[in-house]
N, C-alpha and C positions, 0 to 999 in steps of 0.2 A: 736571778735572769732566763727568759724565757724567751725561746724560740721556735718561731711556725712557719711550720712548709705547707704552704697551698698548691693541692694537686700531690699530697703524700701517697697517693696510691699508686705515682708513678712507679715503672718498673726499674727506675733509677734512684729508689730513696735508700735503697741499702748501704749501695756505696756512701751516699750522701749521708746516712748515720754513722758509717765507719769513721768519716772524715773527722764530723764531731766529737765521736768518741776519742777518736787521736788526741786531739786539741785541748781533752778535757782538764789538761794542766793549763793549760794559756788563756783557755776560756772559761768561765765557773759555769755553765749552765746547769741549771736548777731541774730544767722543764724543757723539754723537747715534745712538739706537736706537730702531731700529724694530721692534716686534714684534706676529706676529700668529699665526693657529691656519692660517690660509690663506694657504701656500705661493705659490700661482700669484700672489693678486692681492697678494700683499706684493712678489713680485718687480717687478710692474707699478709699483706706486707706491714703493719702493724705485728703481726706476729714472730715475722723473721728480724726486724726490726730489734723488739726486746729481747728475741735472743741473741742476738749479736752485741746490744750491749751491756747483757750478764756475762755474754764472754768474755768481755772487756774490761768489764769492772767499775762499768759508770753507775755511780752513784746517784744518778737527776732521777728524775720520773720521764716516762713516756708518758702520753697522752693521745689516743684516737678519737677524732671526732666531725660528725658530715654537718655540725653548728658552726657555721665563720665566726659569728658572735662572738663565743666560746672560744675557738681557736685563737683570735686576734688579740680577745682580752688582756693589756698588760704586755704582748708582747715588745719585746724590744729589737728585735729585728721579723721581718716577714719575706720567706722567700717563695715566688712565685713561679710555678713548673707545670701549668696545666696545659693542655689540649683539645681545647672545645672542639665534639664532633668523635674526639678521639681517633685511631687507626683508621677505621673507614671513611672521616673525612680527609683524611690523610691521603688516602686512596685514588678519592677524585683529585683533589689538588694537584699530585703526579700523574693522572692518565686523562682529566677530561681538555688540559692545553693541548693534547696530540692529534686530536679530534679537528684542530684549525691548522694544524701545522706548527703546534709552539712548542715551547720547553713546556714541560712537567717538572717541576719542583714543588717542596713545599715550602719555603722560607722567599724564593725569590722570582718572579716572573707571575706570568698569571694563577699560578698557584700559589705563591704566597701573598697575594695582593687576598684572592678570599681568605689565606687562612688568619690576614690582619683586621680582615672587616668581620670573621669572627668572633676575633679575639679579641681585640682595645677593648669594647664596650664590657664585657666579663672583667677583664682587670681592672677598668676604672670602679665600676662597682664594688669589687673587692679591697681596693683601694680604697675608697671612699670608708667600707668599715673599718680598715687600717685607721683611718685618720679620726676616727668617733671612736676607739676602742682601744686601743696601743696605747705603749709609752707616751708620754708627748718627744716627740722627736725621735720617736724610733724607722728605722730605713726598711725601706723595702727594695728586697733584691731580686731584678728581672731574669731569671731565663729563661721566659717564654717566648717560642720563637713571633711572629719575626721580632728579634729583640731592639733593632735598633728602631723600627716604629713603635712598639709597646713601649719602650721606655722614654720615646719623645711625645706620647700620650700623656704618660704618668708626668713628665717633668709639665707641660704645659697646663695640667691642673696644678698643680703646683705641690706636687708629692715630694716628700724627700726619698728618692729613689736613684738607684744608679743599675745600669744595664750590665748582664756579667752572657759571655760565650768561651766555650774552651778551644777555641781554636787557635788563640795564642798560645795558650798556657800547654796545647797537643805538641806547635812545634815546640816550642821553649825543651819542653822534657825530651823529645826527641832531637833535636842539635844535639843537645848536651850529654846524651846516650853515644851520638856519632863522635862527640868531640871528647869522649872520657872522661868527664866534668862534672859538678854536683851544679844542677838546674841552678840553683841559687844564682853563679858565677857565670849566668848569661845574662843577656839584656838582651830586646830585640826593638830594633826601631820602626816596629809596628803603628800602621795611620791608615785609618782611610775609613770606611762605614763598616756597622756589618755584615758580614758575609761578604764584604767588597774591599778589602784592606791586604796591603802589601807589606810584606818586610823588607825595610832597607836598610836595614844593618844588624849584624850578629856578634855583639862583640862579649866576648870571653877575656872576663881579668883584663878589660880597657882596649885587648886588642881585637880590632873589628875582622872577623872571619869568613866575610860573608864573599867575596872576591876569591876563594878558593872552593868555597860552593859552587860558586859558575865557571867552573872550568873543568875539564876532563872529565873521568866519570863518575863525578858526583853530579855533575850538570843532569847528565844522562839521568842516573838515577831520580835524581829530585824532581825532574820532568815527567817521568814514568809515572811515580807517584802524585806526582798534580796534576797528572793527564793534559799537562799543558804541553806542547812543543818547547823542547829543549831551544830552539833559535828565539822565542818568546821570552824566557826569561835571561838570555843575554842581551837583548834589547831592553829589556825590562831594570837589567842590572837589580832585579827586585827578585824575593821571593812572592808569589799572589798566595792568598788563599786560594784553597782548594774548591771554592766558591764561584770562584773567577772561572774555571772552564768551562762553565756554563755559559761566560756573556765571549772566552777568547775562541771557543771552539762547539758553537749553538749547533752549527748543521751537523755536526760529528754526533753530535750527545739527542737530537732529535730523531736522528736516523736509528740511535739504537736503542731511544725511548719505544718507538715504534713496531722494534723487532721482539720488543717484550723485552717483559722482566724490569718492574720498578720495586725500589726500595721498600715502600711500604708493604708491598707482599712478605717479602723478607723478615720486616720487624712485626708484621703480624703474628709471623709463627715463631720468629723466638719469642716475643712474648705470652703467650701460650704456653708455651715449654717453660718459661724463667717462672710465670705463676704457679705451675704443676709443681715445681721445685720447690720453690718460697714456701708453699703452703706441707711440706714432709717438717716437720715436729724434729725431726734432727737436725734439719742444717742450723747453722748459728753464722755463718759468716754468707758471705757474695759468692757468689757460682761462679765458675770461669765462664759459662755463657754469658754472663753480663755484659762482656769485654767487646761480644759481636754486636750487642744494641745499639752500640753509639755513645758519642758522649763522653768521650775520654778525657780523665782528669777532672771532671766536674765537680766530682764530690773536693776534690782537693781546694781546685778553685774557688768554688761558694763556699768550704768551712774556712778557707784562710782570708779573703777576703769581709765577712760577716765579721772573724774578730778583728780584722782592723780594722773596721768600721765601730765597734762597740769597743776595744782596747783601748786603740789609736797606736797604734805600734809605727806606723808609717811604713809599712812592707807594702813591695812594690806589687803591682796588678796591669792586668789589661782590661778594661772598661769601657763602659760606654757612659759618654758624660756630654752635658751642652757642648757645640763648638767653642764659642764664646772668645773666637779669635785666635785658634789653636792651629785652625788650617784655614792658610790665607784663601780666598777665593769662595768661600761658604758663608751662609747667613748665621750671625753669633747663636739664634735660639736652633740651629743643626743639632741632630746628637751622632758625634763622631766615636769610633773606638780604638785610642789611644793608651799607651804606658802613661800612668800614676803612680804616685806614691800618695797612700791611703793611710786618713785618721780619723778620729772619731768627727770634724768636721766634714769629713767627707774624701772625695779623690781629688789631691792637684798632680793635674796633667804635667807631665813633663812635655818641655815645647818641640816644636815639629816642622823640620823642616817644610819647607814649600814643598807638595806635590808635581811634578815634571808635567808640562799637558795633557799627553796619554790618560795619566791617572786621573788627575783633576777632573780634564771631561766627562770621565766616566761617574764619576763621583758628586758633581752637580747636578747630571742626569738624574740619578737616582734619588739623590737629596728631596729634588724637585718632586719624582714621583713619591717619597716618603710623605714628604709634606700634606701632596695630596691624597694621599691614602686615608692618612689620618681622622682630614678632614671628611672623607667619604664617609667612613667607619662611624665620625660621632653625628652626622647629617641622616644616612640613608640619601644622599640625592645622587641620583642616578647620573647626572652630569659631570658632576667631580669624579664621580667615579669612571667615567670614559673618560674622562682628561687624566686621572691619574694613571689608564692602562697606557693613551699615547704618550704620556711622559716618559714611562716602561718602556727601556733599550730593549729588551725582551718580547716587545709589541710593538709599537710605535705607529700602525697601521688606525686611524681610525674607523675603517669598518671593520674589517678585525676585530677590534677592540670592543666594537658594540654589540658583536657576534658573539664576542669569547666573554663577555659583562653576560648579559642576557643566560649565555649558559650557567654560568655560576652562579647567580642568583638564584636562577631552578635551582638545582642542585644543593643547595645551601639555605633554603626557603626555610629551613625551622630554627636557624642559627642567627638570622639576620632580617627579625622585628622591623627594625628601623625601614628596610627598604621595602618589606611588605608594606607598612603604614603608607611608605610614598608613594608607593604604587595604584593602593586604593585613592589618596589624594585627588592622583592623577586624573584616574578614572575617573 
């Protein structure tokens, strides 16, 4: 069994490697392959990965390569975790919108749109290579943001794909710790879109513990962690994803961003330090600093999901899949983030109660934006791109959409050949 990680030069990779090594008894992997276009970075990450596997007694083989065809040939599963343009592009995503009084963020708002435009064509090219060279029926697991949009593009193109995010599993683990129980005994009524979801039940051994989280000191603590007013959680009767802070407290966040300090700047510094640590030939485990990089529990979620897809264990996961009637009020072809039991046939989503109007309305608006974002990424059509930004609740105004689009396209010119071509045709 061969599993390939595209974007293997990511600083997340050592944690992912540990996740697979821990599952060697249930997931018989013969070969783990790390692929990246950055040979130098791949060499550093690969060296640490080998030391981690040796320390854990992994008997399979680890291969590193910059050749995509070689990387995916014969693979049973391919994980995609890349960032087109690197952290430098992320910094633009987070800072450029501020010039227009808009929220700067790497996966939502205009910055997330720019990331989608850069990413969708690249991921589809990788997926086409997987279709040509991987095993028949190989799974693609996408962790590349914006996960919902990328997964929608993959499924629209007919690929056997599922999207993965760490938000739900992070909540599950944190709530299990709060209740002093095993995470496997905690089930979340988690539903919505990627980075736009709510938890409407927290069941522990069949008992919903959410009501006690939404009262007293627990409510105030939860609100502070999510950076959302306690009253909002009370009114919603749910725990919103921490990305909903950007929708519920937009002006507050824009003011904070304009005052200085963006996550991308911190990540750049953390990654530089991590790579220096990874290069130490004595290091044979993930360093504590990796916890500050973000993506908590990603390795656990990814390794567990791949295990279910390849072994059919039927375990419970939180994934991005076609709506197909799950969320009332959304088209079937939309991609939603829900709980599902997973086997070799793929995710089998758990039924979802209808969303209340205040949640459904926001989900419908963002779904419309995501539909247009995929079309814009594939066509390079500026009109569709403007329509996408107008549909985005964090932009909305037509003239503003036109201005910010021009700035985003100029800043990302070398990553967006489709738009450069369409501009030349228009000229």
